[in-house]
C-alpha positions in Angstrom: 76.2 73.7 156.9 77.0 72.7 153.4 74.5 70.7 151.3 75.3 67.1 150.6 77.5 66.7 147.5 78.5 70.4 147.4 82.2 69.6 148.0 82.2 67.1 145.1 80.4 69.6 142.8 82.9 72.3 143.8 85.9 70.0 143.0 84.4 69.1 139.6 83.9 72.8 138.9 87.5 73.6 139.7 88.8 70.6 137.7 86.7 71.7 134.7 88.0 75.3 135.0 91.6 74.1 135.1 91.2 71.9 132.1 89.4 74.7 130.1 92.2 77.2 130.9 94.9 74.7 130.1 93.2 73.7 126.9 93.0 77.4 125.9 96.7 77.9 126.6 97.7 74.9 124.6 95.6 76.0 121.6 97.1 79.5 121.7 100.6 78.0 121.7 99.9 75.9 118.6 101.1 77.5 115.3 98.4 79.4 113.5 95.6 79.1 116.1 96.0 82.6 117.6 96.5 84.0 114.1 93.3 82.4 112.9 91.3 83.9 115.8 92.7 87.3 115.1 91.9 87.0 111.4 88.3 86.0 112.2 87.8 89.0 114.4 89.4 91.5 112.0 89.3 89.8 108.6 90.9 91.8 105.8 89.1 92.4 102.5 90.2 89.7 100.0 91.7 90.8 96.6 88.5 90.2 94.6 86.3 91.9 97.2 88.7 94.9 97.1 88.5 95.1 93.3 84.7 94.8 93.4 84.4 97.7 95.9 86.4 99.8 93.5 84.0 98.7 90.8 81.3 100.3 92.9 83.2 103.6 92.7 83.5 103.2 88.9 79.8 102.6 88.7 79.1 105.9 90.4 81.3 107.7 87.9 79.4 105.9 85.1 76.2 107.4 86.5 77.8 110.8 86.5 78.8 110.3 82.8 75.2 109.2 82.1 73.8 112.3 83.7 76.1 114.6 81.8 75.4 112.8 78.5 71.6 113.3 79.0 72.1 117.0 79.8 74.1 117.4 76.6 71.5 115.6 74.5 68.7 117.7 75.9 70.9 120.9 75.5 70.6 121.6 79.3 73.2 123.5 81.1 75.5 121.9 83.7 79.0 122.4 85.1 81.4 120.8 82.5 83.9 120.6 85.3 82.0 117.6 86.5 83.3 115.6 83.5 86.8 117.0 84.0 86.8 115.9 87.7 85.2 112.5 87.0 87.6 111.7 84.2 90.5 112.7 86.4 89.3 110.1 89.0 89.0 107.5 86.3 92.5 108.2 85.2 94.2 108.2 88.6 92.2 105.7 90.6 90.6 103.3 88.0 93.1 103.2 85.2 96.5 104.0 86.8 95.7 102.0 90.0 92.8 99.6 89.9 93.4 98.3 86.3 97.1 98.1 86.9 96.4 95.8 89.9 94.4 93.6 87.6 97.1 93.7 84.9 100.0 93.1 87.2 98.5 90.5 89.6 95.5 88.8 88.1 95.9 88.6 84.4 99.4 87.1 84.4 98.2 84.4 86.8 95.3 83.4 84.6 97.6 83.2 81.6 100.1 81.1 83.6 97.3 78.8 84.7 95.9 78.7 81.1 92.5 79.7 82.5 90.1 82.3 81.0 92.8 83.5 78.6 90.4 84.7 75.9 88.5 86.7 78.5 91.7 88.2 79.9 92.8 89.3 76.5 89.5 91.1 75.8 89.6 92.8 79.2 93.1 94.0 78.6 92.2 95.4 75.2 89.3 97.2 76.8 91.6 98.7 79.4 93.7 100.1 76.6 90.6 101.4 74.8 89.3 103.0 78.0 92.5 105.0 78.4 92.1 106.4 74.9 88.5 107.4 75.7 89.6 109.0 78.9 92.2 111.0 77.0 89.5 112.3 74.8 87.1 113.1 77.7 89.8 115.0 79.5 90.7 117.0 76.4 87.1 117.7 75.3 86.0 118.8 78.8 89.0 121.0 79.2 88.4 123.1 76.1 84.7 122.6 75.7 82.9 125.6 74.0 79.5 123.9 73.6 79.6 124.0 69.8 77.4 121.4 68.1 80.5 119.5 66.9 82.1 119.4 70.3 78.8 118.5 72.0 78.3 115.6 69.6 81.9 114.4 70.2 81.5 114.5 73.9 78.1 112.6 73.8 79.7 110.0 71.6 82.7 109.4 73.8 80.6 109.3 77.0 78.4 106.8 75.3 81.3 104.6 74.2 82.9 104.6 77.6 79.8 103.6 79.5 78.7 101.1 76.8 82.1 99.3 77.2 82.6 99.5 80.9 79.3 98.2 82.2 79.6 94.8 80.6 83.4 94.9 81.3 83.1 95.2 85.1 80.1 92.9 85.2 82.1 90.1 83.5 85.0 90.6 85.9 82.7 90.5 88.9 80.8 87.4 87.9 83.4 85.4 86.0 87.0 86.5 86.5 87.1 87.4 90.2 85.3 84.3 91.4 87.7 82.1 89.4 90.8 83.8 90.8 90.5 82.1 94.2 90.8 78.7 92.5 94.1 79.3 90.7 96.2 80.6 93.6 97.2 79.1 96.9 95.7 80.4 100.2 99.0 82.0 101.3 99.4 83.7 97.9 95.7 84.8 98.0 96.1 86.3 101.5 99.5 88.0 100.7 98.0 89.6 97.6 95.3 91.2 99.7 97.9 92.8 101.9 99.9 93.9 98.9 96.8 95.5 97.3 96.3 97.5 100.5 99.9 98.6 100.7 99.8 99.8 97.0 96.7 101.8 97.6 98.2 103.5 100.7 101.4 104.3 98.8 99.5 106.1 96.0 96.5 107.6 97.8 97.3 107.6 101.6 95.7 105.6 104.4 92.2 106.6 103.5 92.7 106.4 99.7 89.5 104.6 98.7 87.4 106.7 101.1 88.9 109.9 99.8 88.0 108.9 96.2 84.4 108.1 97.3 84.2 111.6 98.9 85.4 113.2 95.6 82.8 111.3 93.7 80.1 112.4 96.2 81.1 116.0 95.8 80.6 115.8 92.0 77.3 114.1 92.5 76.2 116.9 94.8 77.2 119.6 92.3 75.0 117.8 89.6 72.1 117.3 92.0 72.3 113.5 91.8 73.7 112.6 95.2 70.5 111.8 97.1 69.7 108.2 96.5 66.0 108.6 97.2 65.4 110.6 94.0 66.0 107.4 91.9 63.1 105.6 93.6 60.2 105.3 91.2 56.7 106.1 92.5 54.6 103.1 93.5 
């Protein structure tokens, strides 16, 4: 024997279920609703986030340069190939890809919007200066014979490169990239993220960024600076 009111409760439950399913179907049929749900579940990295991740890779190369510079100053031996390989990554991934993305997609839009134009001009000048420094690093490390003159030159160029790029990337991360979202539409912002990803895959394959991180890791291992724990000060 059923309890009093159980039929009514069951009917209400069925009605509620029907309305919930119907509402879900209607929402899914509405333009953009299903797409929004999919985007929330598998959100793509935005253009500034993508560029900032690449700055993380650049920072690891700067640490490699710092390590090699200290070795040169202290006249300690190390594999000079580390500088060759690191400068090759800077040339192919940072200068010929990452900076080209900024120069082709971000800088023109800031100029068009008449926003941060002075900063953009300085950043562009620093890109150009960085490429000249990389040319010198690649040449010096290729023919390095450890003479005092060559050692002093290499120390000087490594110092110049790191001295410029640390404030350069910091200014982009804290000023330029946050401002970019404000000068483009949402559709343009989203499409640029997809275009950035496509460009990376064309040049470096599906796992382009990860493969570059692995290359940097291998250089760090050869220099003995891969383990993060070694940088923790005693407390």
